[in-house]
C-alpha positions in Angstrom: -16.4 18.0 11.8 -14.8 15.9 9.1 -12.2 14.5 11.6 -15.1 12.6 13.3 -15.4 10.4 10.0 -13.4 7.7 8.9 -11.2 8.5 5.6 -11.4 6.0 2.8 -8.1 5.9 0.5 -9.3 5.5 -3.2 -6.9 3.8 -5.6 -7.5 4.1 -9.2 -7.0 1.0 -11.5 -7.0 0.3 -15.2 -8.4 -3.2 -15.2 -10.3 -4.1 -12.0 -10.0 -8.0 -12.3 -6.2 -7.3 -12.4 -6.5 -5.2 -9.4 -8.5 -7.8 -7.7 -5.9 -10.4 -8.5 -3.1 -8.3 -7.0 -5.0 -7.0 -3.9 -6.6 -10.3 -3.1 -4.0 -12.9 -4.4 -0.8 -11.1 -3.7 -1.5 -8.9 -0.5 -4.1 -11.0 0.8 -6.9 -8.8 1.1 -10.6 -10.1 1.1 -13.2 -7.9 -0.7 -15.8 -6.4 1.6 -17.9 -6.1 -1.3 -18.7 -4.9 -4.7 -19.9 -1.3 -4.9 -21.0 0.8 -7.8 -17.5 2.4 -8.1 -15.4 -0.8 -7.7 -14.4 -2.9 -4.8 -14.1 -2.2 -1.1 -11.5 -4.1 1.1 -11.1 -4.0 4.7 -7.8 -3.1 6.3 -7.4 -3.0 10.1 -9.8 -0.6 11.4 -10.5 1.0 8.0 -11.0 0.2 4.5 -10.1 1.3 1.0 -11.7 1.5 -2.5 -10.3 0.1 -5.7 -12.0 1.6 -8.7 -11.6 1.8 -12.5 -10.3 5.2 -13.9 -8.6 6.5 -17.0 -6.4 8.4 -14.4 -5.0 5.3 -12.9 -1.3 5.4 -12.1 -0.9 9.1 -12.7 -0.2 9.7 -8.8 3.5 9.9 -8.2 3.4 10.2 -4.3 2.2 7.4 -1.7 -1.3 6.6 -2.3 -1.7 4.4 0.7 0.4 3.6 3.9 -0.2 0.7 6.2 1.2 1.2 9.7 2.7 -2.3 10.9 3.9 -3.3 14.2 7.8 -3.7 14.8 7.3 -7.5 15.3 5.3 -7.8 12.0 7.5 -5.4 9.8 10.4 -8.0 8.6 8.1 -10.8 8.1 5.7 -8.8 6.0 8.7 -7.5 3.8 9.8 -11.0 3.4 6.2 -12.2 2.5 6.0 -9.4 -0.1 9.4 -10.4 -1.6 8.2 -13.9 -1.9 5.1 -12.8 -3.9 7.6 -11.1 -6.4 7.0 -7.5 -5.0 10.1 -5.2 -5.7 10.6 -2.4 -3.3 11.5 1.2 -4.6 14.4 3.1 -3.6 14.8 7.0 -4.0 16.8 9.8 -2.7 15.7 11.5 0.5 17.6 13.3 3.1 18.5 11.3 6.2 17.3 8.0 4.9 19.4 4.9 4.8 18.6 2.0 2.7 19.1 -1.7 3.2 17.8 -4.0 0.5 14.8 -1.9 -0.3 14.1 -0.8 3.3 14.3 2.7 4.3 15.7 3.6 8.1 15.0 7.1 9.5 17.2 8.7 12.2 14.5 8.4 14.7 14.6 4.3 14.1 11.3 4.2 12.0 11.5 2.1 8.9 9.5 1.8 5.7 9.3 0.2 2.4 7.4 1.3 -0.9 6.1 -0.6 -3.6 3.7 -0.4 -6.6 0.4 -2.1 -7.7 0.0 -3.1 -11.2 -1.1 0.3 -12.2 1.6 2.2 -10.6 0.0 3.4 -7.2 2.3 3.6 -4.7 2.0 1.7 -1.4 3.9 1.8 1.7 4.3 -0.2 4.7 6.0 1.4 7.8 6.6 1.0 11.5 7.4 3.7 14.1 10.4 4.0 16.3 
């Protein structure tokens, strides 16, 4: 069954070096290695691929979500802000916003931002 295998998010970018500067320099990832398709990054128990594509930035939905602990969430939000990340705000039922951070009725919180190619990334913590 496919559910037995790890899923690997893939993020299309127009400029691989610019993407490396963002994912490594701004977000703090370390490349696991170059692959023929681009660059693999380890993230927690998984990994993700950043690869060049002429379709970069065309996805208007969240491309990758990162699950944080409650203890780490606020510090990560502030660390991203300190590196110049701007958080996105949008209309959605039952969300309340405070300085770019969404709170849900169940107590979970989330923040969305984009990489240089417009891939939408999300950090979130459960209730």
